[in-house]
LUMPA-678970 format. One record per residue (C-alpha): residue in three letters; x, y, z. Coordinates in Angstrom, 3 decimals, always signed. Layout:
BEGIN
[Ala [X Y Z]]
...
***
This chain:
BEGIN
[Met [-16.605 +10.161 +3.175]]
[Ala [-15.697 +8.805 +6.608]]
[Pro [-13.670 +5.627 +7.023]]
[Arg [-15.594 +2.476 +6.439]]
[Gly [-15.652 -0.190 +9.117]]
[Ala [-16.869 -3.764 +9.087]]
[Asn [-20.607 -3.991 +8.499]]
[Asp [-21.293 -0.241 +8.365]]
[Arg [-21.298 +2.672 +5.926]]
[Tyr [-21.956 +6.296 +6.844]]
[Glu [-21.214 +9.902 +6.042]]
[Arg [-20.230 +12.424 +8.659]]
[Thr [-23.215 +14.728 +9.062]]
[Gly [-24.946 +16.921 +11.619]]
[Trp [-28.070 +16.751 +13.756]]
[Asn [-30.237 +18.797 +11.412]]
[Ala [-29.282 +16.588 +8.446]]
[Leu [-30.230 +13.503 +10.430]]
[Val [-33.593 +15.052 +11.269]]
[Ala [-34.159 +16.039 +7.628]]
[Ala [-33.361 +12.481 +6.517]]
[Gly [-35.848 +11.016 +8.995]]
[Leu [-33.118 +9.260 +10.973]]
[Val [-34.057 +11.312 +14.027]]
[Gln [-37.778 +11.916 +14.495]]
[Asn [-39.719 +14.085 +16.892]]
[Ile [-42.740 +12.699 +18.717]]
[Ala [-44.654 +15.612 +20.265]]
[Arg [-48.077 +16.100 +21.784]]
[Ser [-49.375 +19.356 +23.268]]
[Asn [-50.947 +19.790 +26.682]]
[Arg [-54.227 +20.435 +24.859]]
[Glu [-54.072 +17.059 +23.072]]
[Val [-53.297 +15.180 +26.242]]
[Gln [-55.956 +17.031 +28.241]]
[Ala [-58.547 +16.146 +25.608]]
[Arg [-57.820 +12.463 +26.160]]
[Phe [-58.373 +12.746 +29.921]]
[Lys [-61.576 +14.804 +29.611]]
[Asp [-64.480 +13.330 +31.565]]
[Thr [-62.151 +11.044 +33.571]]
[Pro [-61.122 +11.243 +37.247]]
[Ala [-57.731 +12.482 +36.009]]
[Ala [-59.136 +15.465 +34.088]]
[Ser [-57.993 +17.979 +36.709]]
[Ala [-54.767 +16.193 +37.696]]
[Asp [-52.541 +18.440 +35.545]]
[Ala [-53.245 +22.049 +36.487]]
[Glu [-50.037 +23.328 +34.858]]
[Gly [-50.961 +21.753 +31.549]]
[Met [-54.408 +23.302 +31.665]]
[Leu [-52.859 +26.766 +32.189]]
[Arg [-50.542 +26.341 +29.162]]
[Pro [-52.596 +24.371 +26.618]]
[Asp [-50.227 +25.081 +23.722]]
[Gly [-47.110 +23.904 +25.566]]
[Leu [-45.643 +20.459 +24.972]]
[Ala [-46.640 +17.645 +27.284]]
[Ile [-44.734 +15.012 +25.269]]
[Asp [-41.525 +15.943 +23.485]]
[Leu [-39.340 +12.993 +22.413]]
[Trp [-36.591 +12.840 +19.813]]
[Val [-35.978 +9.249 +18.768]]
[Ala [-33.158 +7.776 +16.657]]
[Leu [-32.615 +4.177 +15.573]]
[Leu [-28.988 +3.757 +16.595]]
[Gly [-28.536 +0.456 +14.771]]
[Leu [-28.458 +2.333 +11.481]]
[Pro [-24.796 +3.305 +10.975]]
[Gln [-25.747 +6.702 +9.548]]
[Ala [-27.462 +7.502 +12.838]]
[Gly [-25.382 +5.569 +15.363]]
[Arg [-21.963 +6.597 +14.131]]
[Asn [-22.949 +10.261 +14.015]]
[Leu [-24.641 +10.340 +17.420]]
[Leu [-22.320 +8.142 +19.508]]
[Asp [-18.633 +8.185 +20.250]]
[Ala [-16.451 +5.284 +19.074]]
[Ala [-16.909 +3.226 +22.246]]
[Gly [-20.663 +3.758 +22.217]]
[Trp [-20.966 +2.747 +18.571]]
[His [-18.932 -0.392 +19.261]]
[Gln [-21.365 -1.326 +22.036]]
[Val [-24.444 -0.647 +19.905]]
[Arg [-23.074 -2.475 +16.878]]
[Ala [-22.312 -5.540 +18.993]]
[Leu [-25.911 -5.535 +20.206]]
[Arg [-27.162 -5.169 +16.639]]
[Glu [-25.077 -8.126 +15.495]]
[Ala [-26.649 -10.146 +18.306]]
[Gly [-30.166 -9.257 +17.109]]
[Thr [-30.922 -6.443 +19.561]]
[Gln [-32.086 -3.028 +18.288]]
[Thr [-31.146 +0.143 +20.157]]
[Phe [-32.837 +3.571 +20.292]]
[Leu [-31.589 +6.921 +21.466]]
[Val [-34.358 +8.961 +23.133]]
[Leu [-33.971 +12.619 +24.085]]
[Asp [-36.841 +13.557 +26.365]]
[Ser [-37.638 +17.180 +27.239]]
[Gly [-41.407 +16.875 +27.724]]
[Arg [-43.365 +17.425 +30.903]]
[Tyr [-44.439 +13.773 +30.829]]
[Ala [-41.116 +12.134 +31.601]]
[Leu [-40.282 +8.782 +30.095]]
[Ala [-40.559 +6.266 +32.906]]
[Ala [-38.244 +3.341 +33.485]]
[Pro [-39.918 -0.032 +32.851]]
[Gly [-41.662 -1.229 +36.021]]
[Ala [-41.282 +2.089 +37.833]]
[Ala [-43.988 +3.271 +40.225]]
[Pro [-46.436 +5.821 +38.692]]
[Ala [-45.181 +9.410 +38.848]]
[Ala [-47.436 +12.467 +38.793]]
[Arg [-47.000 +12.509 +35.038]]
[Ser [-45.153 +9.729 +33.214]]
[Leu [-44.803 +8.256 +29.803]]
[Gly [-44.427 +4.639 +28.696]]
[Leu [-42.950 +3.672 +25.349]]
[Val [-43.130 +0.427 +23.350]]
[Val [-42.318 -0.407 +19.723]]
[Gln [-45.007 -1.996 +17.586]]
[Gln [-44.581 -3.981 +14.393]]
[Gly [-46.767 -6.550 +12.666]]
[Gly [-49.286 -6.621 +15.510]]
[Arg [-46.600 -7.287 +18.122]]
[Asp [-45.396 -5.108 +20.999]]
[Phe [-41.666 -4.912 +21.697]]
[Ala [-40.837 -3.709 +25.176]]
[Leu [-37.870 -1.368 +25.573]]
[His [-35.323 -1.726 +28.350]]
[Glu [-32.786 +0.693 +29.725]]
[Leu [-29.263 +0.151 +28.394]]
[Pro [-26.375 +0.971 +30.728]]
[Tyr [-24.485 +3.460 +28.583]]
[Pro [-21.306 +4.906 +30.129]]
[His [-20.106 +6.528 +26.891]]
[Ser [-20.553 +9.960 +25.338]]
[Leu [-22.875 +11.443 +22.726]]
[Leu [-21.584 +13.551 +19.870]]
[Met [-22.866 +16.957 +18.733]]
[Thr [-23.560 +18.229 +22.223]]
[Gly [-25.120 +21.673 +21.949]]
[Gln [-25.925 +21.255 +18.263]]
[Arg [-29.325 +19.623 +18.551]]
[Ser [-31.803 +22.066 +17.036]]
[Gly [-35.269 +21.778 +18.495]]
[Val [-34.169 +19.816 +21.562]]
[Gly [-34.530 +21.396 +24.956]]
[Ala [-31.292 +22.220 +26.751]]
[Glu [-32.343 +20.062 +29.710]]
[Ala [-33.370 +17.066 +27.636]]
[Arg [-32.963 +13.761 +29.411]]
[Val [-30.869 +11.249 +27.460]]
[Arg [-32.010 +7.640 +27.433]]
[Val [-30.631 +4.673 +25.495]]
[Leu [-33.202 +1.892 +25.190]]
[His [-33.036 -1.518 +23.575]]
[Thr [-35.306 -4.402 +22.640]]
[Ala [-35.016 -7.747 +24.367]]
[Pro [-32.407 -10.124 +22.879]]
[Gly [-33.956 -12.217 +20.144]]
[Ala [-37.027 -9.982 +19.882]]
[Ala [-36.753 -10.103 +16.066]]
[Leu [-37.662 -6.482 +15.388]]
[Asp [-36.998 -5.917 +11.669]]
[Ile [-35.785 -2.366 +11.203]]
[Ala [-36.201 -2.649 +7.424]]
[Gln [-39.979 -2.943 +7.866]]
[Pro [-42.442 -0.219 +8.969]]
[Met [-42.771 +0.152 +12.706]]
[Gly [-44.369 +2.484 +15.178]]
[Phe [-44.251 +3.684 +18.771]]
[Ala [-47.087 +3.426 +21.256]]
[Leu [-46.857 +6.142 +23.924]]
[Ser [-48.798 +5.695 +27.111]]
[Ala [-49.290 +9.044 +28.951]]
[Ala [-50.267 +8.472 +32.584]]
[Arg [-51.570 +10.733 +35.367]]
[Arg [-51.462 +9.744 +38.981]]
[Leu [-54.620 +10.171 +41.046]]
[Asp [-54.652 +11.377 +44.616]]
[Ser [-55.915 +8.117 +46.026]]
[Val [-54.881 +5.508 +48.549]]
[Pro [-53.290 +3.354 +47.358]]
[Pro [-51.938 +5.522 +44.494]]
[Gln [-53.576 +4.817 +41.149]]
[Ala [-52.955 +6.122 +37.661]]
[Leu [-54.993 +6.532 +34.519]]
[Ser [-53.356 +6.462 +31.094]]
[Thr [-54.107 +7.196 +27.495]]
[Glu [-52.267 +6.044 +24.388]]
[Phe [-50.844 +7.915 +21.421]]
[Lys [-49.298 +6.308 +18.387]]
[His [-46.509 +7.496 +16.135]]
[Arg [-45.510 +5.839 +12.872]]
[Phe [-41.725 +5.561 +12.628]]
[Val [-40.620 +5.088 +9.025]]
[Val [-37.168 +6.028 +7.769]]
[Pro [-37.306 +7.110 +4.105]]
[Asp [-35.177 +4.982 +1.769]]
[Ile [-34.042 +2.801 +4.645]]
[Ala [-32.781 +0.096 +2.282]]
[Ala [-29.881 +2.357 +1.273]]
[Leu [-28.981 +2.919 +4.937]]
[Leu [-29.091 -0.636 +6.221]]
[Pro [-25.809 -2.067 +7.501]]
[Val [-23.754 -3.844 +4.878]]
[Arg [-22.928 -7.293 +6.127]]
[Glu [-19.504 -7.984 +4.754]]
[Thr [-18.250 -11.533 +4.406]]
[Pro [-15.874 -12.319 +7.302]]
[Pro [-12.282 -12.877 +6.133]]
[Trp [-12.297 -16.475 +7.363]]
[Leu [-15.445 -17.228 +5.336]]
[Lys [-13.851 -15.700 +2.241]]
[Ala [-10.919 -18.055 +2.764]]
[Trp [-13.290 -21.034 +2.911]]
[Gln [-15.060 -19.940 -0.260]]
[Ala [-11.783 -19.414 -2.084]]
[Arg [-10.594 -22.919 -1.218]]
[Arg [-13.696 -24.879 -2.127]]
[Val [-11.828 -27.104 -4.594]]
[Asp [-9.060 -27.929 -2.102]]
[Leu [-11.640 -28.736 +0.548]]
[Leu [-13.605 -30.997 -1.787]]
[Ile [-10.480 -32.929 -2.794]]
[Leu [-9.320 -33.181 +0.812]]
[Gly [-12.789 -34.253 +1.954]]
[Ala [-12.859 -36.986 -0.693]]
[Gly [-9.404 -38.129 +0.393]]
[Leu [-10.479 -38.321 +4.035]]
[Val [-13.547 -40.341 +3.082]]
[Val [-11.325 -42.796 +1.174]]
[Leu [-9.042 -43.102 +4.192]]
[Cys [-11.973 -43.673 +6.545]]
[Val [-13.354 -46.443 +4.353]]
[Ala [-9.923 -48.056 +4.045]]
[Leu [-9.266 -47.994 +7.789]]
[Ala [-12.777 -49.211 +8.573]]
[Arg [-12.111 -52.145 +6.205]]
[Gln [-8.550 -52.678 +7.347]]
[Thr [-8.886 -56.473 +7.360]]
[Trp [-9.840 -56.516 +3.682]]
[Leu [-7.239 -53.901 +2.791]]
[Ser [-4.401 -55.804 +4.449]]
[Ala [-5.495 -59.298 +3.399]]
[Lys [-3.116 -58.991 +0.445]]
[Ala [+0.272 -57.470 +1.149]]
[Ser [+0.549 -56.124 -2.387]]
[Arg [-2.819 -54.353 -2.097]]
[Leu [-1.858 -52.765 +1.211]]
[Ala [+1.527 -51.649 -0.122]]
[Ala [+0.016 -50.093 -3.239]]
[Phe [-2.654 -48.251 -1.271]]
[Arg [-0.208 -47.016 +1.351]]
[Ile [+2.325 -45.706 -1.144]]
[Gly [-0.433 -44.036 -3.162]]
[Tyr [-2.001 -42.389 -0.136]]
[Leu [+1.326 -41.205 +1.270]]
[Ala [+2.065 -39.623 -2.119]]
[Phe [-1.362 -37.900 -1.976]]
[Thr [-0.559 -36.653 +1.524]]
[Leu [+2.861 -35.307 +0.588]]
[Val [+1.977 -33.740 -2.738]]
[Phe [-1.608 -32.561 -2.311]]
[Ile [-2.099 -32.085 +1.438]]
[Gly [+1.442 -30.837 +1.961]]
[Tyr [+2.559 -28.829 -1.054]]
[Val [-0.668 -28.028 -2.908]]
[Ala [-3.176 -27.467 -0.081]]
[Gln [-0.546 -26.424 +2.498]]
[Gly [-2.263 -28.587 +5.083]]
[Gln [+0.685 -29.483 +7.294]]
[Leu [-0.615 -29.487 +10.858]]
[Thr [+1.902 -28.167 +13.342]]
[Ile [+2.475 -27.466 +16.997]]
[Val [+2.183 -23.773 +16.069]]
[Asn [-1.604 -24.248 +15.927]]
[Leu [-1.536 -25.215 +19.602]]
[Thr [+0.885 -22.515 +20.745]]
[Ser [-1.049 -19.796 +18.879]]
[Leu [-4.241 -20.888 +20.617]]
[Ile [-2.530 -20.838 +24.020]]
[Glu [-1.115 -17.356 +23.399]]
[Ala [-4.474 -16.004 +22.211]]
[Leu [-6.374 -17.392 +25.199]]
[Ser [-3.693 -16.195 +27.641]]
[Ala [-3.914 -12.671 +26.199]]
[Gly [-7.717 -12.690 +26.089]]
[Arg [-7.765 -12.468 +22.296]]
[Ser [-10.237 -14.151 +19.991]]
[Ala [-9.332 -17.528 +18.486]]
[Asp [-11.183 -16.722 +15.251]]
[Phe [-7.850 -16.605 +13.418]]
[Leu [-7.825 -20.417 +13.486]]
[Leu [-10.713 -20.404 +11.015]]
[Ala [-8.614 -18.553 +8.435]]
[Asp [-6.990 -21.826 +7.303]]
[Pro [-9.905 -24.046 +6.202]]
[Val [-7.704 -27.001 +5.215]]
[Ala [-6.152 -27.061 +8.690]]
[Val [-9.596 -26.757 +10.315]]
[Leu [-10.925 -29.731 +8.335]]
[Leu [-7.840 -31.793 +9.121]]
[Trp [-7.942 -30.928 +12.828]]
[Ala [-11.628 -31.871 +12.976]]
[Phe [-10.890 -35.196 +11.305]]
[Val [-7.899 -35.831 +13.554]]
[Gly [-9.975 -34.998 +16.634]]
[Val [-12.553 -37.630 +15.729]]
[Thr [-10.060 -40.308 +14.706]]
[Leu [-8.045 -39.746 +17.877]]
[Leu [-11.057 -40.997 +19.798]]
[Val [-11.549 -43.971 +17.474]]
[Trp [-8.073 -45.204 +16.492]]
[Gly [-5.565 -42.992 +18.292]]
[Arg [-2.694 -40.871 +16.985]]
[Gly [-1.796 -43.273 +14.183]]
[Thr [-4.375 -41.948 +11.727]]
[Phe [-2.705 -38.566 +11.487]]
[Cys [+0.895 -39.515 +12.131]]
[Gly [+0.771 -42.576 +9.900]]
[Trp [-1.358 -41.301 +7.026]]
[Leu [-1.976 -37.538 +7.015]]
[Cys [+1.265 -35.850 +8.058]]
[Pro [+3.086 -34.589 +4.922]]
[Phe [+6.488 -34.503 +6.623]]
[Gly [+5.933 -38.008 +7.961]]
[Ala [+4.939 -39.172 +4.472]]
[Phe [+8.104 -37.527 +3.097]]
[Gln [+10.263 -39.527 +5.513]]
[Glu [+8.538 -42.821 +4.803]]
[Leu [+8.640 -42.440 +1.026]]
[Leu [+12.314 -41.534 +1.265]]
[Ser [+12.939 -44.701 +3.301]]
[Leu [+11.090 -46.793 +0.707]]
[Val [+13.341 -45.392 -2.028]]
[Thr [+16.535 -46.108 -0.096]]
[Lys [+15.278 -49.621 +0.678]]
[Arg [+14.945 -50.251 -3.042]]
[Leu [+18.550 -49.106 -3.355]]
[Gly [+19.611 -51.660 -0.759]]
[Trp [+19.780 -49.581 +2.442]]
[Arg [+17.429 -50.663 +5.195]]
[Pro [+16.831 -48.598 +8.346]]
[Arg [+18.198 -50.163 +11.502]]
[His [+16.195 -51.257 +14.548]]
[Leu [+17.582 -49.776 +17.751]]
[His [+17.930 -51.738 +20.951]]
[Thr [+14.646 -51.788 +22.858]]
[Arg [+15.998 -49.780 +25.809]]
[Ile [+17.603 -47.169 +23.549]]
[Asp [+14.419 -46.901 +21.499]]
[Ala [+12.280 -46.427 +24.622]]
[Ala [+14.639 -43.749 +25.983]]
[Leu [+14.714 -41.813 +22.712]]
[Lys [+10.930 -41.833 +22.472]]
[Arg [+10.807 -39.677 +25.593]]
[Gly [+12.536 -36.900 +23.650]]
[Lys [+9.364 -35.773 +21.894]]
[Tyr [+7.621 -35.265 +25.246]]
[Val [+10.515 -33.092 +26.415]]
[Ala [+10.208 -31.027 +23.220]]
[Leu [+6.455 -30.685 +23.723]]
[Thr [+6.894 -29.549 +27.329]]
[Val [+9.459 -26.878 +26.409]]
[Ile [+7.366 -25.460 +23.546]]
[Val [+4.094 -25.366 +25.507]]
[Ala [+5.834 -23.752 +28.483]]
[Ala [+7.292 -21.106 +26.176]]
[Ala [+3.799 -20.361 +24.829]]
[Phe [+2.680 -19.416 +28.349]]
[Val [+5.753 -17.282 +29.020]]
[Ser [+6.818 -15.336 +25.944]]
[Glu [+5.767 -15.063 +22.297]]
[Pro [+9.367 -14.418 +21.105]]
[Trp [+10.526 -17.546 +22.926]]
[Thr [+7.718 -19.526 +21.364]]
[Ala [+8.599 -18.266 +17.886]]
[Arg [+12.127 -19.624 +18.337]]
[Ala [+11.057 -22.868 +20.020]]
[Val [+8.587 -23.923 +17.314]]
[Glu [+11.390 -23.835 +14.732]]
[Phe [+12.347 -27.184 +16.245]]
[Glu [+9.679 -28.511 +13.902]]
[Pro [+11.083 -28.797 +10.341]]
[Phe [+7.570 -28.697 +8.828]]
[Lys [+7.596 -25.006 +7.960]]
[Thr [+10.923 -25.265 +6.155]]
[Ala [+10.360 -28.549 +4.328]]
[Ile [+6.636 -28.290 +3.507]]
[Ser [+5.226 -24.798 +3.943]]
[Met [+8.229 -22.981 +2.417]]
[Ser [+9.602 -25.775 +0.196]]
[Phe [+13.122 -25.327 +1.636]]
[Gln [+13.217 -21.655 +0.590]]
[Arg [+14.768 -20.394 +3.834]]
[Asp [+18.100 -19.535 +5.382]]
[Trp [+20.573 -22.402 +5.437]]
[Pro [+20.363 -23.310 +9.178]]
[Tyr [+16.636 -24.065 +8.828]]
[Val [+17.192 -25.994 +5.618]]
[Ala [+20.058 -27.950 +7.170]]
[Trp [+17.868 -28.965 +10.124]]
[Ala [+15.007 -30.092 +7.871]]
[Val [+17.372 -32.079 +5.639]]
[Leu [+18.968 -33.669 +8.699]]
[Cys [+15.561 -34.771 +10.009]]
[Leu [+14.703 -36.281 +6.641]]
[Ala [+18.094 -37.962 +6.271]]
[Ala [+17.724 -39.544 +9.709]]
[Ser [+14.818 -41.595 +8.366]]
[Ile [+17.238 -43.388 +6.047]]
[Phe [+19.043 -44.795 +9.079]]
[Val [+16.176 -45.047 +11.617]]
[Phe [+12.686 -45.435 +10.176]]
[Arg [+10.800 -42.128 +10.578]]
[Gly [+13.219 -41.141 +13.322]]
[Tyr [+11.944 -37.565 +13.711]]
[Cys [+8.341 -38.727 +14.096]]
[Arg [+9.197 -41.347 +16.672]]
[Tyr [+11.733 -39.506 +18.789]]
[Leu [+11.500 -35.746 +18.348]]
[Cys [+8.089 -34.581 +17.091]]
[Pro [+6.299 -32.445 +19.739]]
[Leu [+3.038 -32.566 +17.781]]
[Gly [+3.227 -36.363 +17.744]]
[Ala [+3.788 -36.297 +21.513]]
[Gly [+0.669 -34.169 +22.011]]
[Leu [-1.401 -36.464 +19.825]]
[Ala [-0.037 -39.513 +21.629]]
[Leu [-1.204 -38.075 +24.951]]
[Leu [-4.650 -37.247 +23.556]]
[Gly [-4.756 -40.653 +21.869]]
[Arg [-5.032 -42.273 +25.284]]
[Leu [-8.709 -41.351 +25.088]]
[Arg [-8.977 -43.848 +22.214]]
[Leu [-12.104 -46.012 +22.292]]
[Leu [-10.897 -49.017 +20.283]]
[Arg [-8.090 -51.549 +20.435]]
[Trp [-8.371 -52.103 +16.736]]
[Ile [-5.338 -54.308 +15.987]]
[Pro [-6.269 -58.038 +16.059]]
[Arg [-4.208 -60.190 +18.384]]
[Arg [-3.926 -63.945 +18.960]]
[Ala [-3.190 -65.849 +22.136]]
[Glu [+0.165 -66.849 +20.610]]
[Cys [+1.229 -63.218 +19.993]]
[Gly [+4.377 -62.696 +22.055]]
[Thr [+4.433 -66.292 +23.250]]
[Pro [+5.802 -67.883 +21.197]]
[Cys [+5.315 -65.722 +18.073]]
[Gln [+7.436 -62.573 +17.718]]
[Thr [+6.968 -62.000 +13.980]]
[Cys [+4.891 -58.816 +14.271]]
[Arg [+7.291 -57.315 +16.790]]
[His [+10.349 -57.952 +14.666]]
[Arg [+8.638 -56.650 +11.518]]
[Cys [+7.232 -53.479 +13.143]]
[Glu [+9.269 -50.596 +11.775]]
[Tyr [+8.048 -48.324 +14.563]]
[Gln [+9.005 -50.767 +17.336]]
[Ala [+5.540 -50.277 +18.812]]
[Ile [+4.968 -53.920 +19.869]]
[Ala [+6.233 -55.221 +23.196]]
[Pro [+7.838 -58.680 +23.564]]
[Ser [+4.583 -59.739 +25.226]]
[Gly [+2.760 -58.997 +21.970]]
[Lys [+0.944 -55.969 +23.412]]
[Ile [+0.492 -53.016 +21.062]]
[Asp [+1.741 -49.627 +22.272]]
[Tyr [-0.970 -47.519 +20.641]]
[Glu [+0.748 -44.274 +21.667]]
[Glu [+3.641 -45.263 +19.376]]
[Cys [+1.617 -47.051 +16.676]]
[Phe [+1.421 -45.325 +13.274]]
[Gln [-1.424 -47.476 +11.941]]
[Cys [+0.572 -48.802 +8.987]]
[Leu [-1.467 -52.071 +9.140]]
[Asp [+1.597 -54.269 +8.550]]
[Cys [+0.862 -56.340 +11.662]]
[Val [-2.780 -56.644 +10.598]]
[Ala [-1.543 -58.072 +7.313]]
[Ile [+0.820 -60.481 +9.099]]
[Val [-1.849 -61.824 +11.432]]
[Gln [-3.872 -62.904 +8.369]]
[Asp [-0.973 -64.414 +6.439]]
[Asp [-0.543 -68.182 +6.784]]
[Arg [+3.053 -67.854 +5.553]]
[Arg [+4.141 -65.264 +8.138]]
[Cys [+1.857 -65.692 +11.197]]
[Leu [+3.136 -68.630 +13.271]]
[Pro [-0.281 -69.896 +14.477]]
[Leu [-1.579 -69.879 +10.901]]
[Ile [+1.589 -71.580 +9.629]]
[Arg [+1.036 -74.375 +12.133]]
[Gln [-2.599 -74.713 +11.150]]
[Arg [-1.633 -74.965 +7.497]]
[Lys [+0.955 -77.652 +8.185]]
[Gln [-1.305 -79.636 +10.504]]
[Arg [-4.266 -79.923 +8.196]]
[Val [-5.768 -83.382 +8.455]]
[Ile [-6.361 -85.272 +5.220]]
[Val [-9.433 -87.463 +5.615]]
[Leu [-9.020 -90.913 +3.976]]
[His [-12.040 -92.888 +2.928]]
[Pro [-11.763 -96.719 +2.639]]
[Ala [-11.951 -98.003 -0.884]]
[Pro [-14.459 -100.763 -1.610]]
[Leu [-12.956 -104.297 -1.584]]
[Met [-12.603 -105.970 -4.902]]
[Pro [-14.452 -109.332 -5.173]]
***
């Protein structure tokens, strides 16, 4: 048994076995048969040679359906089979025709020759024209084709793309034998022969369409995808109703802690859905080398997350992923919440220092992307700058330098809130740049924001609000704390003033007589 490739099964066999199995069929008509068709027509005497040799062959075609692996893989070399199989996968059927008859198979649209033959496929009352296929490859079994003339002309013909010829159903060939008349301008008369082309037991020979590896991965992870999809729907609803969600600080805190735990535990450790800059560098390397990017489909959880992130980038910006869906980011924030309960609060850096450090992630992004265009080994080393693989994908089961770096990045969040995300993350930098395409400025602002009220700015753990009150959406993690503040009449200065300045309307009491 020969090796089995994707979508095809076959046994190595010879020409005679293919003929015996009906995979190669002979279509022959004698000079006598053709002459009988032209009797009593102006072309009756146009083939003197045929009339002298009535028992010789006028039409002698050997036809094989190359799309059947048993035929194609035994008749074509490896490069030829690859070409034919690609056409088959695209819905185009291919035929090998060996022609040694006196009526030569004519190219479609060619001017009438002295004797020529046209060929079309028929099925279900439809005609399928055949076109010449440029075929620079080799045929196998040269010199072993019993019954085929030594000077047989080799033609590879194919149906039009999308012609929908079903090789599993009965089909036939219509052969149009033409004779040219000695007239001005040249004219030709033709007659038609039909040949039924049926391959016995074709069902057992049809290509086996194997499930692509990426589709198998999707099927195997149905449960993970359903849970993740439900989680993304919950997040969408929550962010779409952010005003309601943040109207009560306790409700927002409970939801945020719960969702970050879902992100860390399920998306990160269970579903292994940590998005990473490696996804981008792998795509760059594949495109630069001319390779297919199908490998990206092999991780269905990542595909679903990237699709969701792509949409939310256009709606809300980078904050949806960085603030809610990044397992390593969730790890840092939950760690900070624990240390806060223990009495240690992260420190706010000076505005100028904070702004300078935030440029670091863009430097990291530039270095990693540049490496992806230059050298795969360099890229493999550069992407280790991300601690995601160590902390999430491999659960710290790596050599100590990688573990030390991941622990250091996590520990930094105890001192500076989500320091790695804000200052070093190259993936966050890329999303921040793409987030500039954002359609919405979704955080509510008041005229008093910045002047005189600075509450939101001082409370923003990410330092993403300018003294003017303007939101820096490229640095915003969509935590909704400022949305909660702007609704709180005990924390938002304009609302505090309104509460204190409420006018009590007094109504005069009736005078006593």
